[in-house]
C-alpha positions as CSV (number, residue, x, y, z in Angstrom):
1,M,24.1,32.9,-35.2
2,P,22.5,29.5,-34.8
3,D,24.4,26.8,-32.8
4,I,25.2,23.3,-34.2
5,K,24.0,20.9,-31.5
6,V,24.5,17.2,-30.7
7,P,21.3,15.3,-31.6
8,V,19.1,14.3,-28.7
9,F,20.2,10.9,-27.5
10,S,17.8,8.2,-26.4
11,E,17.2,7.5,-22.7
12,S,19.7,4.6,-22.7
13,V,22.5,6.7,-24.2
14,S,24.3,9.2,-22.0
15,E,27.2,10.4,-24.2
16,G,29.0,10.0,-27.5
17,T,32.3,10.5,-29.2
18,L,32.8,13.1,-32.0
19,L,34.2,10.9,-34.8
20,S,34.9,13.5,-37.5
21,W,34.1,16.9,-39.0
22,S,33.1,17.0,-42.6
23,K,33.6,20.7,-42.8
24,K,36.2,23.1,-41.4
25,P,35.7,26.7,-40.2
26,G,35.2,29.0,-43.2
27,D,33.6,26.3,-45.4
28,A,30.2,27.1,-46.9
29,V,27.4,24.8,-45.9
30,K,23.9,24.2,-47.2
31,R,20.9,23.1,-45.3
32,G,21.0,19.3,-45.0
33,D,24.8,19.0,-45.4
34,I,26.5,16.5,-43.1
35,L,28.7,18.5,-40.8
36,A,29.9,15.8,-38.3
37,E,29.5,12.2,-37.2
38,I,29.0,11.1,-33.6
39,E,29.5,7.6,-32.3
40,T,27.3,6.3,-29.4
41,D,27.4,2.9,-27.9
42,K,24.6,1.9,-30.3
43,V,24.8,3.8,-33.6
44,V,26.7,6.5,-35.5
45,L,24.7,9.7,-35.7
46,E,25.1,12.4,-38.4
47,V,24.9,16.0,-37.5
48,T,23.4,18.0,-40.4
49,A,23.2,21.8,-41.1
50,L,19.8,23.3,-40.4
51,Q,20.4,26.3,-42.7
52,D,22.6,27.7,-45.3
53,G,25.7,29.7,-44.3
54,V,29.3,29.3,-43.3
55,L,30.8,27.2,-40.5
56,Q,31.9,30.0,-38.2
57,S,33.6,27.9,-35.5
58,V,33.8,24.5,-33.8
59,A,33.7,23.9,-30.1
60,K,34.7,20.2,-30.2
61,N,37.5,18.3,-31.9
62,E,37.5,14.8,-33.3
63,G,37.8,12.3,-30.4
64,D,36.1,14.6,-27.9
65,T,33.3,13.3,-25.7
66,V,29.9,15.0,-26.3
67,L,26.6,15.1,-24.5
68,S,23.1,15.3,-25.8
69,E,22.2,18.7,-27.2
70,E,25.7,20.1,-26.4
71,V,26.9,22.9,-28.7
72,L,29.4,21.6,-31.3
73,G,29.9,24.8,-33.3
74,V,28.3,27.9,-34.9
75,I,27.0,28.6,-38.4
76,G,27.3,32.2,-39.5
77,E,25.9,34.1,-42.5
78,A,27.4,33.6,-45.9
79,G,30.4,35.8,-46.4
80,S,31.2,36.1,-42.7
81,A,34.8,35.4,-41.6
82,P,35.4,32.3,-39.5
83,A,35.9,32.8,-35.8
84,V,38.8,31.3,-33.9
85,Q,38.2,27.7,-32.9
86,A,37.3,27.1,-29.3
87,K,39.9,24.3,-29.2
88,A,43.0,24.2,-31.4
89,P,43.2,21.0,-33.5
90,E,45.7,18.5,-32.2
91,V,48.5,17.6,-34.5
92,V,50.5,14.5,-33.7
93,G,52.2,11.6,-35.4
94,V,55.1,10.9,-37.8
95,G,55.8,13.8,-40.2
96,A,53.4,16.2,-38.5
97,A,55.7,19.2,-39.1
98,S,55.8,18.7,-42.8
99,S,52.3,17.2,-43.3
100,T,50.5,20.3,-44.5
101,P,52.5,20.8,-47.7
102,S,52.2,17.0,-48.4
103,V,48.4,17.2,-48.3
104,Q,48.2,20.4,-50.2
105,S,50.4,19.0,-53.0
106,A,48.3,15.9,-53.2
107,G,45.1,17.9,-53.3
108,T,41.7,16.9,-51.9
109,L,41.3,14.0,-54.3
110,G,42.7,10.5,-53.8
111,G,42.9,7.8,-56.4
112,N,39.2,7.9,-57.2
113,G,37.4,10.2,-54.8
114,T,37.4,12.9,-52.1
115,L,39.5,12.9,-49.0
116,P,37.3,13.5,-45.9
117,P,38.6,15.1,-42.7
118,S,39.1,11.8,-40.8
119,A,41.3,10.3,-43.6
120,R,43.0,13.7,-44.3
121,K,44.4,13.7,-40.8
122,I,45.9,10.3,-41.2
123,V,47.3,11.2,-44.6
124,A,48.9,14.4,-43.2
125,E,50.4,12.8,-40.1
126,N,52.1,10.1,-42.1
127,N,53.2,12.0,-45.2
128,L,51.1,9.8,-47.5
129,D,50.4,10.7,-51.1
130,A,46.6,11.0,-51.3
131,G,46.7,10.6,-55.0
132,Q,48.0,7.0,-54.6
133,I,45.2,5.8,-52.3
134,A,42.3,4.0,-54.0
135,G,39.0,5.0,-52.3
136,T,36.5,2.2,-51.5
137,G,33.8,4.5,-50.1
138,P,30.7,5.7,-51.9
139,K,31.5,7.4,-55.3
140,G,35.2,6.4,-54.8
141,N,35.7,8.4,-51.6
142,I,38.7,7.6,-49.5
143,T,37.6,6.3,-46.2
144,K,39.4,6.3,-42.9
145,Q,40.1,2.6,-43.3
146,D,41.6,3.2,-46.7
147,A,44.1,5.7,-45.2
148,L,44.9,3.3,-42.3
149,D,45.5,0.5,-44.9
150,A,47.9,2.8,-46.7
151,V,49.8,3.4,-43.5
152,G,50.1,-0.3,-42.9
153,T,51.4,-0.8,-46.5
154,Q,53.9,1.9,-45.9
155,V,55.1,0.3,-42.7
156,V,55.5,-3.2,-44.2
157,A,57.4,-1.7,-47.2
158,A,59.8,0.0,-44.8
159,Q,60.3,-3.2,-42.8
160,T,60.9,-5.2,-46.0
161,L,63.5,-2.6,-47.2
162,A,65.3,-2.7,-43.9
163,A,65.3,-6.5,-43.9
164,Q,66.9,-6.5,-47.4
165,G,69.6,-4.1,-46.2
166,G,68.2,-1.0,-47.9
167,G,67.2,2.3,-46.4
168,T,70.4,2.9,-44.5
169,D,69.3,6.4,-43.6
170,Q,66.3,5.0,-41.7
171,G,66.7,3.9,-38.1
172,P,64.9,0.9,-36.6
173,Q,62.4,3.0,-34.7
174,E,61.0,4.5,-37.9
175,A,59.7,1.1,-39.0
176,T,57.3,0.9,-36.1
177,A,53.7,1.8,-36.4
178,P,53.1,5.5,-36.9
179,T,51.3,7.4,-34.0
180,S,48.1,7.9,-36.0
181,M,47.8,4.2,-36.7
182,R,48.2,3.3,-33.0
183,E,45.7,5.8,-31.9
184,S,43.1,5.6,-34.8
185,A,43.3,2.1,-36.1
186,P,40.2,-0.2,-35.8
187,A,40.2,-3.2,-33.5
188,Q,41.5,-5.4,-36.3
189,P,45.0,-4.6,-37.4
190,A,45.2,-3.5,-41.0
191,A,48.5,-5.3,-41.6
192,P,51.3,-7.2,-39.7
193,L,53.7,-4.7,-38.2
194,G,56.7,-6.9,-38.1
195,E,58.1,-9.5,-35.7
196,R,56.5,-9.5,-32.2
197,S,54.9,-6.1,-32.7
198,E,51.9,-4.9,-30.8
199,Q,49.1,-2.4,-31.1
200,R,47.1,-0.9,-28.3
201,V,43.8,0.4,-29.7
202,P,41.0,1.8,-27.5
203,M,37.6,0.1,-28.0
204,T,35.0,2.0,-29.8
205,R,31.9,2.9,-27.9
206,I,29.9,0.3,-29.8
207,R,32.4,-2.4,-29.1
208,Q,32.5,-1.4,-25.4
209,R,28.7,-1.7,-25.3
210,I,28.7,-5.1,-27.0
211,A,31.3,-6.4,-24.5
212,E,29.2,-5.1,-21.5
213,R,26.0,-6.6,-22.8
214,L,27.5,-10.0,-23.5
215,K,29.1,-10.2,-20.1
216,D,25.9,-9.1,-18.4
217,V,23.8,-11.8,-20.0
218,Q,26.4,-14.4,-19.0
219,N,26.2,-13.2,-15.4
220,T,22.4,-13.0,-15.1
221,A,20.8,-15.6,-17.4
222,A,21.0,-19.4,-17.0
223,I,22.0,-20.0,-20.6
224,L,21.6,-23.5,-22.1
225,T,21.8,-24.5,-25.8
226,T,20.0,-27.3,-27.6
227,F,20.8,-28.5,-31.1
228,N,19.1,-30.1,-34.0
229,E,19.7,-30.5,-37.7
230,V,17.5,-29.7,-40.7
231,N,17.4,-31.1,-44.2
232,M,17.4,-28.0,-46.3
233,Q,16.5,-29.8,-49.6
234,P,12.8,-29.0,-49.5
235,S,13.5,-25.3,-48.8
236,M,16.1,-25.2,-51.6
237,D,13.7,-26.8,-54.0
238,L,11.1,-24.2,-53.2
239,R,13.6,-21.4,-53.9
240,K,14.7,-22.9,-57.1
241,K,11.2,-23.5,-58.4
242,Y,9.8,-20.0,-57.7
243,Q,12.9,-17.8,-57.6
244,D,12.4,-16.3,-61.1
245,Q,8.8,-15.5,-60.5
246,F,9.5,-14.2,-57.0
247,V,12.2,-11.8,-58.3
248,A,10.0,-10.7,-61.2
249,K,7.1,-9.8,-58.9
250,H,8.9,-8.5,-55.8
251,G,12.2,-7.2,-57.1
252,V,14.2,-9.1,-54.5
253,K,15.6,-12.7,-54.3
254,L,14.0,-15.3,-52.1
255,G,16.6,-16.2,-49.5
256,F,16.7,-18.5,-46.5
257,M,16.4,-15.8,-43.9
258,S,12.8,-15.0,-44.7
259,L,11.9,-18.8,-44.4
260,F,13.7,-18.9,-41.0
261,V,11.9,-15.8,-39.8
262,R,8.5,-17.2,-40.8
263,A,9.3,-20.6,-39.3
264,A,10.5,-18.9,-36.0
265,T,7.4,-16.7,-35.9
266,E,5.1,-19.7,-36.3
267,A,7.0,-21.6,-33.6
268,L,6.8,-18.6,-31.2
269,K,3.0,-18.7,-31.5
270,S,3.0,-22.2,-30.2
271,F,5.6,-21.6,-27.5
272,P,4.9,-18.1,-26.0
273,M,7.5,-18.6,-23.2
274,V,10.3,-18.4,-25.9
275,N,8.9,-15.0,-26.9
276,A,8.9,-13.8,-23.2
277,S,11.4,-11.9,-21.1
278,V,12.4,-11.6,-17.5
279,E,12.0,-8.4,-15.6
280,G,12.9,-8.7,-11.9
281,K,10.8,-11.5,-10.5
282,D,8.2,-11.1,-13.3
283,I,7.8,-12.8,-16.7
284,I,6.6,-10.6,-19.5
285,Y,4.7,-12.5,-22.3
286,H,4.8,-10.4,-25.4
287,G,1.7,-10.5,-27.6
288,Y,3.6,-9.5,-30.7
289,Y,6.6,-10.9,-32.6
290,D,9.6,-8.6,-33.2
291,V,12.5,-10.6,-34.5
292,S,16.1,-9.1,-34.2
293,I,18.4,-10.1,-37.0
294,A,22.1,-10.1,-36.2
295,V,24.1,-8.2,-38.9
296,A,27.9,-7.9,-39.1
297,S,29.1,-4.3,-39.7
298,D,32.5,-2.6,-39.8
299,R,31.8,-1.3,-36.3
300,G,30.7,-4.6,-34.8
301,L,27.6,-6.8,-34.5
302,V,24.3,-4.9,-34.7
303,V,20.8,-6.3,-34.3
304,P,18.1,-4.4,-36.2
305,V,14.6,-5.4,-35.5
306,L,11.9,-6.7,-37.9
307,R,8.6,-5.7,-36.3
308,D,5.3,-7.7,-36.3
309,T,6.8,-10.5,-38.3
310,D,3.4,-12.4,-38.1
311,T,2.1,-9.8,-40.5
312,L,5.0,-9.9,-43.0
313,G,5.2,-11.9,-46.2
314,L,8.4,-13.5,-47.4
315,A,9.1,-10.6,-49.8
316,D,8.5,-8.0,-47.0
317,I,11.1,-9.8,-44.9
318,E,13.7,-10.1,-47.6
319,K,13.4,-6.4,-48.5
320,A,13.7,-5.4,-44.8
321,V,16.7,-7.6,-44.2
322,A,18.4,-6.3,-47.4
323,G,17.7,-2.7,-46.2
324,F,19.2,-3.4,-42.8
325,A,22.3,-4.9,-44.3
326,G,22.8,-1.8,-46.6
327,K,22.2,0.6,-43.7
328,A,24.6,-1.4,-41.4
329,K,27.4,-1.3,-44.1
330,A,26.9,2.4,-44.6
331,G,26.7,3.1,-40.9
332,K,23.1,4.5,-41.2
333,L,21.2,2.3,-38.7
334,T,19.2,4.4,-36.3
335,M,18.4,3.8,-32.6
336,D,14.8,3.0,-33.6
337,D,16.0,0.3,-36.0
338,M,17.7,-1.5,-33.1
339,S,15.4,-0.9,-30.2
340,G,13.2,-3.7,-28.8
341,G,13.0,-7.2,-30.2
342,T,11.4,-10.3,-28.6
343,F,13.5,-13.0,-30.2
344,S,16.8,-13.1,-32.2
345,I,18.2,-15.0,-35.2
346,T,21.9,-15.0,-36.1
347,N,23.5,-16.7,-39.2
348,G,27.1,-17.8,-38.6
349,G,26.8,-19.9,-41.7
350,T,27.5,-17.0,-44.0
351,F,31.1,-17.0,-42.6
352,G,31.4,-20.8,-42.7
353,S,30.4,-21.7,-39.1
354,M,29.3,-25.4,-38.7
355,M,28.1,-25.1,-35.1
356,S,28.0,-22.5,-32.4
357,T,26.3,-21.6,-29.1
358,P,24.9,-18.1,-29.7
359,I,24.6,-15.7,-26.7
360,I,21.1,-14.4,-25.8
361,N,20.4,-10.8,-26.7
362,Q,19.0,-9.5,-23.4
363,P,16.3,-8.8,-22.3
364,Q,15.2,-11.5,-24.8
365,S,15.2,-15.1,-23.6
366,A,16.2,-17.0,-26.7
367,I,18.2,-16.8,-29.9
368,L,18.3,-19.1,-32.9
369,G,21.6,-19.9,-34.6
370,M,21.8,-20.8,-38.3
371,H,24.9,-22.5,-39.7
372,N,26.6,-23.5,-42.9
373,I,24.8,-25.9,-45.2
374,I,26.9,-29.0,-45.9
375,E,26.1,-32.0,-48.0
376,R,26.2,-35.1,-45.7
377,P,25.0,-38.7,-45.9
378,I,21.8,-39.3,-43.9
379,A,19.3,-42.1,-43.6
380,V,15.9,-41.5,-45.4
381,S,13.3,-44.3,-45.4
382,G,16.0,-46.9,-44.7
383,Q,18.3,-45.6,-47.5
384,V,21.5,-43.6,-47.3
385,V,21.2,-40.4,-49.3
386,I,23.3,-37.2,-49.7
387,A,21.4,-34.2,-48.5
388,P,22.2,-30.5,-47.8
389,M,22.1,-30.4,-44.0
390,M,22.3,-27.5,-41.5
391,Y,22.8,-27.6,-37.8
392,L,20.5,-25.4,-35.8
393,A,21.2,-24.1,-32.3
394,L,18.8,-22.6,-29.8
395,S,20.3,-20.8,-26.8
396,Y,17.7,-20.1,-24.2
397,D,17.3,-18.7,-20.6
398,H,16.6,-21.8,-18.5
399,R,15.2,-19.6,-15.8
400,I,11.8,-19.4,-17.7
401,I,12.2,-21.8,-20.6
402,D,12.2,-25.5,-19.7
403,G,14.3,-27.9,-21.8
404,K,11.2,-29.7,-23.1
405,D,9.8,-26.5,-24.5
406,A,13.1,-25.4,-26.0
407,V,13.6,-28.8,-27.8
408,Q,10.0,-28.8,-29.1
409,F,10.4,-25.2,-30.3
410,L,13.5,-26.1,-32.3
411,V,11.8,-29.3,-33.7
412,T,8.9,-27.2,-34.8
413,I,11.3,-24.9,-36.8
414,K,13.0,-28.0,-38.3
415,N,9.6,-29.5,-39.4
416,L,8.4,-26.3,-41.0
417,L,11.6,-25.9,-43.0
418,E,11.5,-29.5,-44.1
419,D,7.9,-29.0,-45.3
420,P,7.7,-25.3,-46.1
421,A,4.2,-25.7,-47.6
422,R,2.9,-26.2,-44.0
423,M,4.5,-22.9,-43.0
424,L,3.1,-20.9,-45.9
425,L,-0.4,-22.5,-45.3
426,E,-0.1,-22.0,-41.5
427,L,-0.7,-25.6,-40.8
């Protein structure tokens, strides 16, 4: 019987955490079916079936640490009886003793979709009615977060009832967060848990890695930030004039990110030290332009890489950025998507940020921060006009980039965005 194995990790990844099983022993599987999800400090990997058959047994439970190519379970021939699991599944939390009937009575369907194993566990432990949970996942599937939100709603309702003098048969301790919520909730609490309540939630592997990398760069790089502002009116006029034609030809909207990527790439050509990195006592000058784009996801900030941006047109960039955003939202980014990069761009303006000092994405030496576009009065040819202005920030490693070069690099980006024809004509 063939083994189900952990995918081969990259050299920089030593171990992962088994997030969830999509099948249970005895379930029929087909080649290509997703069996489990594993979280590393970079991405979430899917473990798929390599053949048809039946999930015979599992050797690891949700939450277990797994190593590269370690055996997770066994697939048997169709019709074979499931073997005893190597490790009995853990059952904890409020209502654990009566959770099985609750889930069975609710069925495998929630308000609009299916109930996966990770959400099923939370529903069972907290005696939730799966039929009353609205799924927000693909095809209406109930996600783990949907189940956690339902737990939070249940807790708030219990506290409200207690505050109003109802629920006399419920003691004060029952209004605290259920065990599954304390152990499984994401870093951001789903709902207030009452006066002066607290949650202790372990960091995910991705969040731990983000924390380590950000602290490392603060300890090793000499980070300095320079600022400038750009009048976005010319770029906005360009978008407005050609948007319909651009969409009709390329099937994607012309956004600001492609203009910034092109402007940054042209500036990197003129200032190669900004495209360089430090390795020991050496400076490595990269003869290519791979721009990392910071993307917010449910699991934290990720930075997929646009490769060879000097060869990409605006449409190519827009399609690639949209693809990365979709993959990040669905948790489908791969290690290859996020490896490498010689320069980074982050856009805090999408969340309303006016100004920030972005942190360098090592081993890179600089990162460009975009911000919110706000109409402000400025002086143009001796006249006060109202213009859509954006603050730009460039954080750079002062060990290899001098202030003069950093300022001129940022001014180059400003000039290209204020006269985009120069950028497109490579002038």
